[in-house]
N, C-alpha and C positions, 0 to 999 in steps of 0.2 A: 168268376165274380171279382176276384182280387185285380185282375187285369183291367176289367171295366172301370173300377174305381181309380186305378192308376192313370188310365187314359183320360178320364173325366178331370182328374186333378191337373194333369198336364195341359189340357185344353184350357182350363180355367186360369192357369198361371200364364199361358201364352196370351190369352185374351187380355188379362190385366196388364201385362207388359206392353201390349200394343196400345191400350188406352192411355197408359201412363206416358208413353213416348210421344203421343199427340196432344199433350197438354199445351194450352197457350201460356205465353209468357208476356210480360210487359216489356215492350220495346220502347226505348227513349232516344232522344237525339236532338240535334240542332240542324236547322236548314238555313244555309247562307247563300249569297250570291257570289260572283266571281271575285268581288272585293272584300270578301269575308264579313259582309254586313248581314246581320240577321234579317230574314224575310218574315214579315207579319202576315198571317192569314193564308199560308200555303195549305192546300187541301191534301191530306194523307189519307188514302183509302186502301182497303185490301181488295186486290184484283178479284173480279168475278163474285164479289159479295157486296151487293148494293146495300147501303145503309150503315155499313161499318166503317166509319171514318171519323177523323178529328181534323183540327186546324192548328197551326202554330200559334203560339202567344206572342207577345210584344218582343220577347228576346229570341224569337225563332225556335223555341223548344216545343217538343211535342211528346205525348205518351200515347201508345196505342197497344192493345192486346192482340197478339198474333201468334199463330202456331208456326212450328218449324216448317219451312218450305212454302210458306205463303209468300206472295209477292205484294210489296207495298208500292203504290202508285203515288208519286208526288207531282202535283199539278198546281200551276200558278199563271195568272194572266200575264202575257208578255215573256214567258220563259218556256223552255223546252220541257216536256214531261219526262220524268225520270222513273224508272221501274227497278226496284231493288229486291232481290231474292233474300228472304230471311232464312238463315241457316241456324246456327247455334248462338249467334251473337245477341247481346242484350242492348247494345248501343249502336245506332246507325246514324251517322252524320252525313248530310247530303249537301253538295254544292251544286246549285242550279245555274244554268247558262241562259243568257238572254237569247230569245228566238231571233233568228236573222231576219225574219219577215217583219218584225215590229220595230226595227231600228229605222228612225227618220233622219235623213241626211239634212233636209232643208224644209222650212216652213214658209209658205207664201201667205202674206196678210194683205188683203185688198180693202181699201177704204172707199171704193166706188159705190157700194150698195148704199151707204149712208147718204152720200151725195145725191144719188138718184131719188131716194125718198124725200129729200128736201124739195126737189123740183116737182115731184109727184104732188105734194101737198099744194104748191102754188097753182098747178093746173086745175086741181079740184076746186080751189077757191074761185078761179076765173069762170068756171062753169056755173057757179051760182050768182054770177053777176057782181061779185065783189070787186073784180078788176084783175088785171094781169100785172102783177107786181114782180119786180126783179129781186127785191131784198125785203127782209122783214121790217126795215126802218121805214119803207114807204107804205105800209098798211095803214089804213085810216084808223084813227083813235076813236073808241066808242065811249 
């Protein structure tokens, strides 16, 4: 009888230590870019746990409750996703890199569309019998 009580107490102690070791803690940190500028609105979520996430504030700071050995996923549009393993640390600062596929080397601006629309309006007017005018100064005054 005494050995059964001893085994039950040992199992209870072992179970309570296991539960205590898996307690979640508040993880804080700052998310910055390569120039050490804070990133606003970065998504931070616990991997494989949908709905458990936060976003960074205006200073790039965040707070999230996570357990030891959870993985935090940092994602932001135009930047590479970063996955960090939470061990025993309470502060995790992340530096995000710009994604190579979003860097634009050159931009081409075309003004041809606006010019085509101007000529399109003149051709519509000529179909209604108003006349075929080459500039707006030749339109009849009403």
